[in-house]
C-alpha positions in Angstrom: -16.4 -14.3 -13.4 -16.1 -17.1 -15.9 -13.6 -15.8 -18.4 -10.2 -17.4 -18.2 -8.2 -14.3 -18.9 -8.9 -10.9 -17.3 -8.4 -7.8 -19.4 -6.4 -5.0 -17.7 -6.0 -1.3 -18.2 -3.3 0.5 -16.4 -3.7 4.2 -15.6 -0.4 5.9 -15.1 2.7 4.4 -16.6 5.4 5.8 -14.4 7.6 3.9 -11.9 4.7 2.1 -10.1 2.8 1.5 -13.3 5.7 -0.3 -14.8 6.0 -2.5 -11.7 2.4 -3.5 -12.1 2.9 -4.1 -15.8 5.9 -6.4 -15.2 4.1 -8.5 -12.5 0.9 -8.8 -14.6 3.1 -10.1 -17.5 4.0 -13.1 -15.3 0.4 -14.1 -14.7 -1.2 -16.2 -17.4 -4.7 -15.1 -16.2 -4.1 -11.4 -16.8 -3.6 -9.5 -20.0 -2.8 -5.7 -20.3 -4.9 -4.5 -23.2 -4.6 -0.7 -22.7 -2.6 2.0 -21.0 -3.9 5.4 -20.0 -1.4 8.3 -19.5 -1.4 12.0 -20.4 2.3 11.9 -21.2 3.4 11.0 -24.7 5.8 8.1 -24.9 6.7 5.2 -27.1 5.9 1.7 -25.9 8.7 -0.4 -27.5 7.9 -3.9 -28.7 4.5 -3.9 -27.1 1.4 -3.7 -29.3 -0.7 -1.9 -26.6 -2.8 1.2 -27.4 -2.3 4.3 -25.2 -5.2 6.5 -24.3 -5.3 10.0 -22.8 -8.3 9.4 -20.6 -10.5 6.7 -18.9 -13.4 7.6 -21.1 -11.5 7.2 -24.3 -10.3 3.8 -23.2 -13.8 2.7 -22.2 -15.2 3.5 -25.5 -12.7 1.2 -27.3 -12.5 -1.4 -24.6 -15.9 -1.5 -22.8 -15.1 -5.1 -21.7 -12.1 -4.2 -19.4 -12.3 -6.4 -16.3 -9.9 -4.5 -14.0 -8.5 -1.0 -14.1 -5.3 -0.4 -12.2 -4.7 3.2 -10.9 -0.9 4.0 -10.6 -1.1 7.8 -10.9 -0.1 10.5 -8.3 -2.0 10.0 -4.9 -4.2 13.1 -5.2 -5.8 11.8 -8.4 -6.8 8.4 -7.0 -10.2 9.4 -5.5 -11.5 11.1 -8.6 -10.3 8.4 -11.0 -11.5 5.5 -8.8 -15.0 7.1 -8.6 -15.1 7.5 -12.4 -14.2 3.9 -13.0 -16.6 2.5 -10.4 -19.4 4.5 -11.9 -18.7 2.6 -15.2 -19.3 -0.6 -13.2 -15.7 -1.8 -13.5 -13.4 -3.4 -10.9 -10.5 -1.3 -9.7 -7.1 -1.9 -8.0 -5.8 1.4 -6.6 -2.2 2.0 -5.5 -2.0 3.2 -1.9 -3.4 5.4 -0.7 -6.9 5.1 -2.3 -7.7 8.6 -0.8 -6.5 10.9 1.9 -9.7 10.9 3.9 -11.9 8.2 5.6 -15.2 9.7 4.3 -13.9 9.4 0.7 -12.9 5.8 0.9 -16.3 4.9 2.5 -18.1 6.7 -0.4 -16.1 4.7 -2.9 -16.9 1.5 -1.1 -20.6 2.3 -1.3 -20.4 3.1 -5.0 -18.6 -0.2 -5.7 -21.2 -2.2 -3.8 -24.1 -0.4 -5.5 -22.6 -1.2 -8.9 -21.7 -4.8 -7.9 -18.0 -4.4 -8.6 -14.8 -4.8 -6.5 -12.5 -2.1 -5.1 -9.0 -3.4 -4.1 -6.0 -1.5 -2.9 -2.2 -2.4 -3.1 -1.5 -3.9 0.4 1.1 -6.3 -0.9 3.1 -6.4 2.4 0.2 -8.4 3.8 1.6 -11.3 1.8 4.9 -11.3 3.5 5.3 -14.8 4.9 7.2 -13.5 7.9 4.4 -11.0 8.7 1.8 -13.8 8.4 3.8 -16.1 10.7 3.9 -13.3 13.3 0.2 -12.7 12.8 -0.5 -16.3 13.4 1.4 -16.2 16.7 -0.5 -13.1 17.8 -3.9 -14.4 16.7 -3.3 -17.7 18.5 -1.9 -16.0 21.7 1.5 -17.8 21.4 3.2 -14.5 22.3 0.9 -13.8 25.2 0.3 -10.2 25.9 1.9 -7.7 23.4 3.6 -5.1 25.4 5.4 -2.7 22.9 5.6 -2.3 19.2 8.3 -0.1 17.6 8.6 0.9 13.9 11.7 2.5 12.5 11.8 3.8 8.9 15.0 5.7 8.2 14.9 6.4 4.4 16.5 8.9 2.0 14.5 10.9 -0.5 16.8 13.7 -1.7 15.9 16.8 -3.7 16.5 15.1 -7.0 13.7 12.7 -6.2 11.3 15.6 -5.6 12.4 17.5 -8.6 11.9 14.6 -10.9 8.1 14.9 -10.9 6.3 18.2 -10.1 3.5 16.4 -8.1 6.0 15.0 -5.5 6.2 16.9 -2.3 2.9 18.7 -2.7 0.1 18.4 -0.1 -2.6 18.1 -2.9 -1.1 15.3 -4.9 1.5 13.7 -2.7 -0.1 14.0 0.7 3.0 13.5 2.9 5.6 10.8 3.7 3.2 8.8 5.9 1.0 8.3 2.8 3.6 8.0 0.1 6.6 6.3 1.8 5.4 4.7 5.0 1.7 3.7 4.8 2.5 0.0 4.3 4.1 -0.1 7.8 1.1 1.5 9.4 -1.1 -0.9 7.5 0.8 -3.8 8.8 0.3 -2.7 12.5 -3.4 -2.6 11.8 -3.2 -6.0 10.2 -1.4 -7.4 13.3 -3.3 -5.7 16.1 -6.6 -4.4 14.6 -7.6 -0.8 15.0 -4.9 1.4 16.6 -5.4 4.8 18.3 -3.2 7.7 17.5 -1.8 9.5 20.6 0.6 12.0 19.1 2.7 12.9 16.2 5.7 15.1 16.6 7.1 16.3 13.3 9.7 18.6 11.7 11.4 19.3 8.4 15.2 18.8 8.6 16.6 18.8 5.0 13.7 19.5 2.6 12.7 23.1 3.4 11.3 24.9 0.3 11.3 21.4 -1.4 8.2 19.7 0.1 5.0 21.1 1.7 5.0 18.8 4.7 7.4 17.5 7.4 10.2 15.1 6.4 10.5 13.5 9.8 8.5 12.5 12.8 7.9 10.4 15.9 4.4 9.2 16.5 2.8 7.3 19.3 -0.2 4.9 19.3 -1.9 2.3 21.3 -4.1 -0.8 20.9 -5.7 -2.0 24.1 -2.8 -2.3 26.5 -0.2 -2.4 23.7 1.8 0.7 23.3 3.5 1.6 20.1 5.9 4.2 18.5 7.1 5.0 15.0 10.2 7.0 14.3 10.4 7.9 10.6 12.3 10.1 8.2 13.4 10.7 4.6 16.4 12.6 5.7 18.8 9.7 6.4 22.2 10.5 5.0 22.8 9.5 1.3 20.6 6.3 1.2 18.0 4.2 3.0 19.3 2.8 6.3 16.5 0.8 8.0 13.0 -0.4 7.9 11.9 -2.5 10.8 9.1 -3.6 13.2 10.1 -4.8 16.7 7.6 -6.6 18.9 8.2 -7.0 22.7 5.8 -9.5 24.1 5.1 -11.6 27.2 6.5 -14.7 25.5 8.8 -13.5 22.8 10.8 -10.7 21.1 10.7 -10.4 17.4 12.3 -7.9 15.0 11.4 -7.9 11.3 13.5 -6.0 8.8 13.9 -5.2 5.2 12.1 -2.6 3.0 9.5 -5.3 2.2 9.6 -6.9 5.7 11.2 -10.0 4.3 14.0 -10.3 6.8 13.9 -11.9 10.2 16.5 -9.9 12.2 15.7 -11.4 15.7 13.5 -14.2 16.8 13.2 -15.4 20.4 9.9 -17.0 21.2 9.1 -19.2 24.3 7.9 -22.1 22.1 9.7 -21.8 18.7 7.2 -22.2 15.9 9.6 -20.9 13.3 11.7 -24.0 12.7 11.0 -25.4 9.3 8.6 -22.8 8.2 8.4 -22.3 4.5 9.4 -18.8 3.5 9.2 -18.6 -0.4 10.8 -15.7 -2.0 8.0 -15.1 -4.5 7.6 -11.4 -5.3 4.9 -9.7 -3.2 3.2 -8.1 -6.3 3.1 -11.5 -7.9 1.2 -12.8 -4.9 -1.0 -9.7 -4.9 -2.2 -10.5 -8.5 -2.8 -14.2 -7.6 -5.0 -13.1 -4.9 -7.0 -10.7 -7.1 -7.5 -13.3 -9.8 -8.7 -15.8 -7.2 -11.0 -13.3 -5.6 -12.6 -12.0 -8.8 -13.1 -15.5 -10.3 -14.5 -17.0 -7.1 -16.3 -13.9 -5.8 -14.5 -14.3 -2.4 -13.5 -11.6 0.1 -9.9 -10.5 0.1 -7.3 -8.9 2.4 -7.0 -6.4 -0.5 -10.6 -5.2 -0.2 -10.8 -1.4 0.3 -12.5 -1.9 3.6 -9.1 -3.0 5.0 -7.7 0.4 4.2 -10.2 2.5 6.1 -8.5 2.6 9.5 -5.0 3.2 8.0 -6.3 6.1 5.9 -8.0 7.6 8.9 -4.9 7.1 11.2 -2.6 8.8 8.7 -5.1 11.6 8.0 -5.3 12.4 11.8 -1.5 12.1 12.1 -1.1 14.6 9.3 -3.2 17.1 11.1 -0.7 17.4 13.9 1.5 20.5 13.7 5.2 20.3 13.8 
């Protein structure tokens, strides 16, 4: 792709859509030329047209380089398919779909139309996560014994009443898809494919509010590595913790922070952390740098949809377990 500036259309101008818009505005290689949303709203101080549908936008802007899908989860598959069939590149908010066979279909369509399909896996740009991945990949930690994820968040009734799609199986899909899929993706990123063993779930505080459990404890394994994840959206009043703990032959590491940007504990046999550069650049900003580089140079990317297949399949299987 030889053009200096990539033309962008954002589909869905809610909370996530605004985050994408803001981060795009800081990248000189990107320019939002259109928004697509079924809600009527006034876009103050921005001379950007708003369309009701993808087809309307495509008629006026047939030269869009990248569509960004930031709509409710249940719309992602259909909208992604429509755009790929227009032979346009797409970045889809997580999750791309709820099922493995659907994401594989979309990947095939993208390849057949010679376009790219990306997904928002911005936590893969965490410098702490990539430091730990380097330790694992180069066997500095030795055998990985145990991995534990703890996600103790709060999503109250007001959150679900704000938008009618939230809390529905069809459009939301469940808290592992909407709130916690990044954490499951990071385990795949660190270990490769993981196997689901069990998922014990229940609903503590959201009965008659959401159509799926609000809490759970799941178990998984990767080779000899055993893992667990304790997760909830019923934490009292506000989010409490997000963390990944690694117990290994040659070290113990705990990463915290909602964006896995805090090193809570670090005890490694040979310390490789001293002096490591940990820039505080926003992860979405790094995401768009990666997309620009990948599109302009036709290189593979950690954001390619292929890298979401195992996470989608894992969560889909976990969601089939009954409370």
